[in-house]
C-alpha positions as CSV (number, residue, x, y, z in Angstrom):
1,M,40.6,27.4,33.8
2,K,38.3,27.2,31.2
3,S,38.3,23.3,31.3
4,L,36.5,23.5,35.1
5,E,32.5,24.0,35.1
6,I,30.8,24.7,38.2
7,S,27.0,24.9,38.5
8,T,25.8,28.5,40.2
9,A,24.2,26.0,43.0
10,T,27.3,24.2,44.0
11,L,29.4,28.3,43.6
12,Q,26.7,29.6,46.3
13,K,27.0,26.5,48.3
14,L,31.1,26.8,48.5
15,D,30.9,30.3,49.2
16,E,27.7,30.0,52.3
17,K,28.7,26.5,53.1
18,H,32.7,26.5,53.3
19,G,33.6,29.8,52.4
20,V,35.5,28.4,49.5
21,T,36.0,30.6,46.1
22,R,36.6,29.5,42.8
23,R,39.5,31.0,42.1
24,E,40.6,29.0,45.8
25,V,39.5,25.9,44.0
26,E,41.6,27.0,40.3
27,Q,44.7,27.4,42.1
28,C,44.3,23.7,43.8
29,F,44.0,22.4,40.6
30,E,47.3,24.6,39.9
31,N,49.4,23.5,42.7
32,I,48.3,20.0,42.9
33,E,51.3,17.8,44.4
34,G,49.5,14.8,45.7
35,P,47.7,11.9,44.8
36,L,44.6,11.7,42.3
37,L,42.3,9.7,44.0
38,T,38.9,7.4,43.2
39,D,35.9,8.0,45.9
40,D,34.9,4.0,46.0
41,R,32.2,4.4,48.2
42,E,29.2,3.5,47.3
43,E,26.6,5.9,48.0
44,H,29.4,8.4,45.9
45,Q,29.8,6.2,43.0
46,S,29.4,7.4,39.5
47,D,30.0,7.2,36.2
48,P,32.7,8.4,35.8
49,P,34.2,8.1,38.7
50,T,34.2,10.8,41.3
51,L,37.7,11.7,41.9
52,W,39.3,13.6,44.8
53,I,42.6,16.1,45.7
54,L,44.2,17.8,48.5
55,A,46.3,20.9,47.4
56,R,46.5,23.9,48.3
57,T,45.6,27.5,47.5
58,N,48.5,30.5,47.2
59,R,47.2,31.5,50.3
60,N,48.0,28.1,51.8
61,R,44.7,26.5,52.4
62,L,44.3,23.0,52.2
63,L,41.2,21.9,50.6
64,K,39.3,19.1,49.4
65,V,38.6,19.0,45.9
66,V,35.8,16.6,44.6
67,Y,34.9,16.0,40.9
68,I,34.2,14.5,38.4
69,Q,36.0,14.7,34.2
70,R,34.3,13.9,31.5
71,G,36.9,14.3,28.5
72,S,38.9,17.6,29.1
73,K,35.6,19.0,31.0
74,I,35.9,18.9,35.0
75,Y,32.6,19.0,36.8
76,L,33.3,20.3,40.5
77,R,31.4,18.5,42.9
78,T,32.8,20.4,46.4
79,C,35.5,21.6,47.8
80,Y,36.1,22.0,51.4
81,E,38.4,22.4,54.0
82,P,39.3,18.3,54.9
83,N,38.4,16.0,58.4
84,E,41.2,14.2,59.9
85,T,39.7,11.2,58.8
86,E,40.3,12.6,55.0
87,L,43.5,13.4,55.8
88,S,44.4,10.0,56.9
89,I,43.3,8.2,53.9
90,Y,44.9,11.1,51.5
91,R,48.5,10.7,53.2
92,N,48.5,6.7,53.1
93,A,47.8,7.1,49.7
94,A,50.3,9.6,48.6
95,N,52.6,7.1,51.3
96,G,51.8,4.1,49.7
């Protein structure tokens, strides 16, 4: 995915803290089926807005992908396995 930008520090955090690879992030974008949500919490507001999805890797691992999009470029903020609250928010938005 040429449009995906991941800083060295973020890649290191993904590996060490969450056990997530760049390829898994790419697969989530390739496999997206649900809605795209905006993180509207005050402490996470940005310009452009922070967006997030839940999607599965090719090995069926469910991940939350958090990013900012500027034009055709996607700047990854983080990616990890979602908690129950995030799953609930996403399910409610999908069934909306």
